[in-house]
N, C-alpha and C positions, 0 to 999 in steps of 0.2 A: 504494500500500500504506500502510495506516495503522499507525503505530508507537505503542506504549504509552508513556505518559509515565513519567519516573523515579519520580514519586510513586506510581504504580500498581505499577511493577516492584519497587521496594524491599521492600514488604511481602510480595509473592509470593516473592521470592528468600529472604527471611528465613524464611518458612514452610517452603520447600523444604529449606533448610539444617538447620533444626531437626528436620524429619522424618527427613532422612538421618542426622543425628547420633544421634537416638533409636534408629533401626533398627540403627545400627552398635553402639551400647551394648548393645542387646538381644541381637544376635548374639554379642557378646563375652562376655556374662554366661552362666554355666552353672549350672543348678540344682544345688544341693548335695543329694546323696543319701548317706545314711550307709552303705547296704549291709547294715544290720542287718535280719535277717528276724524282725520282731516277730510274736508270736502275736496273733490278733485278740482285742481286749477283748470279754468277754461282755456281753450286753445285760441291764441290771437296771432294773426299774421302780422309780423312786425313792420311790414312795409319796406321802404328803402329810400334812396335819394329822391327827395321831393314827393314821396308817397307817405301818407299817414298810416299808422297801424289800423288794423281792421275794426277795432272797437273805438276809434277816435271820433270825436265830433269835429268836423272840418268847419272852421270859422271864416276862413278865406282861402279860396282855391285859385285866385288869380282872375276871377271873372266878375264877381260883385261882392258887395258888403251887405247882403240881405239879412245876414245873421246879426247885424248891428244896428242900434239906434243911432241916427244921424249919419249913417253910412253913406247916404246920398251926397253929403257935403264934401266927401273926399274924392280925389281924382283917381280913376283906374286907368293905368297906362302900361302896356307891355307886361301884363301879368302881375303888376305891383299896385298897391294902394298907397297913394301919396297923401300924407296928413295935410289937411286944409280946413280953415274956418272954425272948427271946434273939435273937441274930443269925441270919441265914439264909445259906446257901451254895448256889451252883448245883450241880446234880447233874453237869453237864457241865464239863469242864476247857477252858480257853482260853489262847491265847498272844497273838499280835498281834491287836488288835481295835479296832473302832469301837463304842463303847458309848453308847447313848442312854437316859436315864432322866429322869423328871419327879418332883419332890418338893415337899412343902409342910410347913413347920414349923407347929406349932399356932397357930391364930388367937388364942387366949387366951394372952397373954404371961405366962410364969411363969419366974422365975429370971433370971440374967444371965450374961454371959461364956460359958464352956463348958457351963453348965447350961441353956442356952436353945435348944431345937430341935436338939439334937446327934444326929448320926448320922455315917455315913461309908460310902463305897464302897471296898472293898479289892480292887484288881486283883491277881489271883493270891493273894489272901488275905494280901498282904504290903505292898502299896504303896497308901496311903490318899489319896484325894481327899476332903477334909473336907466334911461337910454340917453346916451350922449356921445358925441365924437370926442373920445379921450385919447386919440392918437396924437402924441406930442402937443397936448392941450392941457395946461395946468388949471386945476380948480381945487376946491376943498375935497378931500379924499372920500368923505362919506356922501359925496354928491357926484362922483364920476361914474362912468359906465359900469353897470352891474353892481353898483352899490345898492344896499337897502337904504333908501334915502334918509339921510340924517341919523342913521343908526349904525350901519356897518359898511366900511369900505370893502371893496373886493379883496380877496387874498392876493391876487396879482392883477395887473393890467393886461388883459388879453385882447385889446382892441385892435382891429385891422385899420387900414388906411381909409380916409374919407372916400365914399363912393363904393367901397367894397361891401359885399353882403356878409352879414354877421348872423350868428345863431344864438338864441337863448333857449336853453332847456331848463325849465323851472319845476321843481317839486314843491308843492305848497300844502302844508298841513294847517288847516284853518283853526283858529282859536275856538274854544268852547266856553260857554258861560252857564252858570247855575241859575236856579229859579230867581235868585235875588239880583241877578245881573253881574255877579262877580266872576272873574276869570277862573274857571276850573281847570283849564289847560291852555297855556299860551300857544300862539301860532309859531310855525317854523318855516323857513324858506331855504331851499338848496338851489343853487344856480350853477349851470355849466355855460360858460361863455366861449363860443367857438370850440366846444369840446373840453374846455379847461375848467376844473372845479374852482369857483371863485367865492361861493357862499356854501358853507358846510353845515347844514341844519342849523342855521342862525336863528336864535330865539327872538321873536318880535317883542318889542317893549310896548307896543301899542301902534296906533296909526302913525303914518309917516307925514307929518305936517312940516311946512316950510317955516311957519312963524311962531311955533310953540313946541314944547317938549312932547314926546310921544306919550299917549295914554290910550287905554282901552275904553271903549264904550260898547255896551252889550248890543249885539245885532243878530239877525237870523243866521242859521247854519249855512245858508247859501245866498250869495249875492252876485251881481254881474261883474264881469271883468271890464275895466276901462283902459283905453289907450289914449294918451294925452296928445293934444295939439298945443305946442309951446311956441308957435310962431315960425318953426322951421319945417321945411318940406321933407321930413324923414319918410323913407319908403318902407313898406312892409310886404311880405309875401309868405305863403306856406304857413298859415296859422292854424293850429289844431290843438285840441284839448282832450285829455282822457280823465274821466272821473275814476277814483279808486277807493277801495275800503279794505281794511285788513281781512285776510283770510282767517276766519275763526272757526274752531271746532264747535260742535253743538253745546258743549258744557259752558256754563256761565263763567266758571273760574278762568283766569288768564292762563295762557300757555306757560308763562314764566313760573307761576305758582304751581302749576301741575308738574312741571319738571323738577322743581324744588322738592315737592312731596316724594317724587320717585327717587330722587337722590337720597333722601333720608331713609327710605325703606331698603335701599341697596347698600347702605353704609355697613362695613364689617362690624360685627359685635365685638366689644372689648372684653 
């Protein structure tokens, strides 16, 4: 009978031991399952360049401003809406939303500071994300492009040159008020300017006023979106909005509390 040498046996033994240990660990491990019965997320076509997601409400598609009050006062030309005469407001009211819009300040530079390519998008008609030509144009920082007006400057200045198209992608969590009209949950705004994060879940201190400090005043859960006319012919295109709400399980308890309870039950006994 031929015996295998120790040089051959040692690698085989090591492999067997490794395999046995791996299997033992695998059997000892148990997959974590939360037990939360989540509803199935619905399918949404995300769209693409110039195309809104399939569940979006298109507010301006380059043809008309029929979704807006005072929309007839603006000029529609070459697929863009040019601000003129007055501001416009959506006919529909919104609360928590994802808002996409594209804008361009005038190519011909006139004025400076707040007088150059000035406009603004007002969430709920009260909370302004500033629109301004901030390309090599100095002004107060909490009033430049993509600022939450008079509350937060943008994290960076991502402004393109005058006349070039720019994008805002805004996530807005509307404030909530209790029965007495007090703030039960403040509002928050996240903004990507030309794909760059410039507001990171910034907490609103109240309405964004020019002439007084911010303060909250109780209002409905849904209100229209406004776009400002500030005397400058700022252009807009491809405006759409998506309403959203948290995906919640049937249980009333929050997901965070549910997971904390599960962690306690799975803690090793001392």
